[in-house]
C-alpha positions as CSV (number, residue, x, y, z in Angstrom):
1,M,-71.6,-36.1,-90.4
2,Y,-73.9,-36.9,-93.2
3,L,-74.3,-34.6,-96.7
4,G,-77.2,-34.6,-99.0
5,I,-78.0,-33.0,-102.0
6,D,-80.6,-32.6,-104.6
7,I,-82.3,-30.9,-107.9
8,V,-85.3,-30.3,-108.7
9,E,-87.0,-29.4,-112.0
10,V,-89.4,-26.5,-111.5
11,L,-91.5,-27.7,-114.4
12,Q,-92.0,-30.8,-112.1
13,V,-93.5,-28.9,-109.5
14,K,-95.5,-26.9,-111.5
15,K,-97.4,-30.0,-112.3
16,L,-97.7,-30.8,-108.8
17,C,-98.9,-27.5,-108.0
18,E,-102.1,-28.4,-110.1
19,Y,-103.4,-31.2,-107.5
20,E,-104.4,-29.1,-104.0
21,K,-104.3,-32.4,-102.4
22,Q,-101.2,-33.6,-103.0
23,L,-99.4,-30.4,-102.0
24,H,-100.6,-31.1,-98.4
25,K,-99.0,-34.4,-98.7
26,V,-95.6,-32.8,-99.5
27,Y,-95.7,-29.1,-97.9
28,T,-96.9,-27.9,-94.5
29,K,-99.4,-25.2,-94.2
30,A,-96.8,-23.0,-93.0
31,E,-94.6,-23.6,-96.0
32,L,-97.5,-22.6,-98.5
33,K,-98.3,-19.6,-96.7
34,S,-95.0,-18.6,-96.8
35,V,-95.1,-18.7,-100.8
36,N,-98.7,-16.9,-101.0
37,A,-97.4,-13.5,-101.9
38,F,-95.4,-14.6,-104.5
39,T,-96.3,-14.6,-108.6
40,E,-97.2,-18.0,-110.0
41,S,-93.5,-18.7,-111.5
42,K,-91.9,-17.5,-108.2
43,R,-93.9,-19.2,-106.0
44,V,-93.1,-22.4,-107.6
45,Q,-89.3,-22.0,-108.1
46,Y,-89.6,-21.5,-104.0
47,L,-91.9,-24.7,-104.1
48,A,-89.3,-26.3,-105.9
49,E,-86.3,-25.5,-103.5
50,K,-88.5,-26.5,-101.1
51,F,-89.0,-29.9,-102.4
52,A,-85.2,-30.3,-103.2
53,A,-84.6,-29.8,-99.8
54,K,-87.1,-32.5,-98.1
55,E,-85.1,-34.9,-100.7
56,A,-81.6,-33.5,-99.6
57,F,-82.6,-34.4,-96.3
58,S,-84.3,-37.7,-96.7
59,K,-80.9,-38.9,-98.3
60,A,-78.7,-37.4,-95.9
61,I,-80.2,-39.3,-92.8
62,G,-79.4,-42.1,-95.7
63,T,-83.8,-43.4,-95.8
64,G,-85.4,-41.5,-98.9
65,F,-89.0,-41.0,-98.3
66,T,-91.1,-44.0,-96.3
67,K,-93.9,-44.4,-94.2
68,D,-91.9,-42.9,-91.3
69,I,-90.3,-40.2,-92.9
70,Q,-93.0,-38.1,-94.9
71,P,-92.3,-34.9,-97.2
72,N,-94.7,-33.4,-95.3
73,H,-93.2,-33.9,-91.5
74,I,-89.9,-31.8,-93.0
75,E,-90.5,-28.5,-92.9
76,V,-88.4,-25.8,-94.9
77,L,-89.1,-22.2,-94.0
78,Y,-86.9,-19.0,-94.0
79,N,-85.8,-16.6,-90.7
80,S,-86.1,-12.9,-91.3
81,N,-82.6,-12.8,-92.6
82,W,-84.0,-15.2,-95.6
83,M,-81.7,-17.9,-94.4
84,P,-83.6,-21.2,-94.9
85,Y,-84.2,-23.3,-91.9
86,I,-85.6,-27.3,-91.3
87,S,-87.9,-28.3,-88.8
88,L,-88.6,-31.7,-88.0
89,Y,-92.1,-33.0,-87.0
90,R,-93.6,-36.3,-86.1
91,S,-91.6,-39.8,-87.0
92,T,-89.3,-37.8,-88.8
93,K,-87.9,-36.0,-85.7
94,D,-88.1,-39.1,-83.5
95,F,-85.9,-40.8,-86.2
96,V,-83.5,-37.9,-86.6
97,I,-83.0,-37.8,-82.6
98,S,-82.1,-41.4,-82.4
99,I,-79.7,-40.8,-84.5
100,N,-77.6,-37.9,-82.4
101,I,-78.4,-35.5,-85.4
102,E,-77.9,-31.9,-83.4
103,Q,-77.7,-29.7,-86.5
104,I,-79.2,-29.0,-90.0
105,Y,-77.5,-26.9,-92.6
106,V,-79.3,-26.0,-95.4
107,S,-78.2,-23.9,-98.8
108,L,-80.7,-23.4,-101.6
109,S,-80.9,-21.6,-104.7
110,H,-83.3,-21.9,-108.0
111,C,-83.2,-20.5,-111.4
112,T,-86.3,-20.3,-113.8
113,T,-85.3,-24.2,-114.7
114,Y,-84.0,-25.7,-111.4
115,A,-84.0,-25.8,-107.8
116,L,-81.4,-27.6,-106.0
117,A,-80.6,-28.0,-101.8
118,S,-77.9,-29.1,-100.2
119,I,-77.8,-30.5,-96.5
120,I,-75.4,-31.3,-93.8
121,L,-76.1,-33.0,-90.7
122,T,-74.1,-33.2,-87.8
């Protein structure tokens, strides 16, 4: 079992949102689309949650972000009951398969100033 936790300042993500090109290095198209209907402040808070989850995930697998473990290879979305889940792509998915991770559990929360994520991998 692996554990990762991260907390992000919402203001840092708000600054990131000023740079469209950078957003696509961090978030997938589906993630960006999933927050389009929100007000600007809610959009930034939910993007901060997603970033915290990506950081927590990279900590849980013990690598942090590398050339093979990229933030936009880790997709954080919500099911119809607003339960968050993670999908993996490209080399990140390959790495997780290689270390025999079968299940990803994610918990997210935010307030106006912070977002946090906890990840458990089994």
